[in-house]
C-alpha positions in Angstrom: 0.0 0.0 -0.1 2.8 2.5 0.8 4.6 1.8 -2.2 1.5 2.4 -4.4 1.2 5.8 -2.8 4.8 6.7 -3.4 4.3 5.8 -7.2 1.0 7.7 -7.6 2.7 10.8 -6.1 5.5 10.3 -8.3 3.3 10.2 -11.2 1.0 13.0 -10.3 4.4 15.3 -9.7 5.6 14.4 -12.9 2.5 15.1 -14.7 2.4 18.4 -13.0 5.9 19.3 -14.0 5.3 18.4 -17.6 2.0 20.7 -17.5 4.0 23.5 -16.1 6.5 23.2 -18.8 4.1 23.1 -21.5 2.3 26.1 -20.1 5.3 28.1 -20.1 5.9 27.0 -23.7 2.6 27.9 -24.6 2.8 31.5 -23.0 6.1 32.1 -24.6 4.4 31.3 -28.1 1.8 33.6 -27.4 4.2 36.5 -26.2 6.0 35.7 -29.6 3.1 36.2 -31.6 1.9 39.2 -29.8 5.3 40.8 -30.5 5.0 39.7 -34.3 1.6 41.6 -34.3 2.8 44.7 -32.6 5.7 44.9 -35.4 3.4 44.7 -37.9 0.8 47.1 -36.8 4.0 49.4 -36.2 5.1 48.8 -39.6 1.5 49.5 -41.3 1.4 52.8 -39.0 4.7 54.1 -40.5 6.5 53.4 -43.7 4.4 51.2 -46.4 5.1 47.8 -45.6 7.3 45.7 -48.2 6.0 42.6 -49.8 8.0 39.7 -51.0 11.1 40.6 -53.2 10.9 44.5 -51.8 8.2 45.3 -53.9 6.1 48.0 -52.2 2.3 47.8 -51.8 1.6 49.3 -55.2 3.9 47.0 -57.1 2.2 44.2 -55.3 -1.2 45.2 -56.4 -0.1 45.2 -60.1 1.5 41.7 -59.4 -2.1 40.5 -57.9 -3.8 42.0 -61.0 -1.5 40.3 -63.4 -2.1 37.0 -61.5 -5.7 37.4 -61.7 -5.5 38.0 -65.6 -3.5 34.9 -65.8 -6.0 33.0 -64.0 -8.7 34.3 -66.2 -6.7 33.0 -69.3 -6.2 29.7 -67.9 -9.8 29.3 -67.0 -10.7 30.3 -70.6 -8.3 27.9 -71.9 -9.8 25.0 -69.8 -13.2 25.9 -70.8 -12.3 25.9 -74.3 -13.0 29.5 -75.0 -10.4 31.1 -77.6 -9.4 34.4 -76.1 
């Protein structure tokens, strides 16, 4: 009976430690994401945010419009419509 109590107490203690470590990791991850969001909002308030390849927002809009046009052309080709 005494051995079972020691084993149970050890298991509960180990489980508690694992839960605390997981909680600390979760809180650290949340803090990281909060810092990322703060940095993103600070960038949006200040200078225009750069998109991939160093293109500013205006150039990114042009790239998106170009991609939409390409998609329309591919859909037309897939449906058999001649442009």
